[in-house]
N, C-alpha and C positions, 0 to 999 in steps of 0.2 A: 504494500500500500504506500503510495507516495506521501511524503510529509508535506502537506499543502501549505503549512506555515513557512517552511523553508523555501518552497517554490515561489510563494507570494513575495517573500523577503528578497529573493534573488531578482525577481522580475522588477520589483520597485527599485532596487539598487542599480539595475541596468538602465533605468530611465534617466534621461539627462537631468542634471542637477540634484539627483537623489543618491549618488554613489556612497555617501557617508551616512545615510539615513538609518537610524535605529528603528527597527520594526518590531513591535510587540502586538500581542493579540488585542490589547485595548487601545491601540493607536487609532485615532480618528484620521481617515484619509485626508480630509481637507484641513482640519484644524491642526493636528499634530504633525502630519507629514507634509503639510503645505502644498498639497496637490490641488491644482485647479481642475476644472471639468475636462479639459483636454488631456491632462495627465491621467485622470481616472479612465477615460476612454482608451488611451494608450495602454494602460495597465490591463484592462479587461481584454483587449485584442491580443496582447502578448500572452496572457494566460490562456486564452482560447487556442492560440497557436501552439504553445508549449505543452498543453494538456490534451490537445486534439479533441476539444469539446466545443459546443456552441452554447452560449449563455443567452437566456431569454431576457430581453431588455426590461420587461415588466418586473421580472424577478430580481434583477440587480439594481433597480433604480432606488430602492430603499436601503441599500447597503451603505453604512456610514463608517464602519470600523474594519480593521484587518480581521478581527475575530469573526465578524458576520460574513466576511468574504470567504474565510477558511471553512466555516460551517457550510456555506452554500456549495463550495467546491467539493467538500466531503460528500454531499448529497448527489451531485451531478457527475462527478468523475467516475469513469468506468471502474476504477480500482478503489473508489471511495467507500 
């Protein structure tokens, strides 16, 4: 089973201007990680590509924290 927190952390750190970001389960994407809406879209697309999944826009629009994102990935990942 993939460690979705590790995957999310790596993808966030691969985004421009986030290479030194500390990522925790309770980190808020916008407030704590200083991600704007484009960063969030880039994050979701990168996660879809790396996990070979498709995320439903309606399902992810209410995700505010890394923990919520990891929980969502645990549900939709083939190995989750």
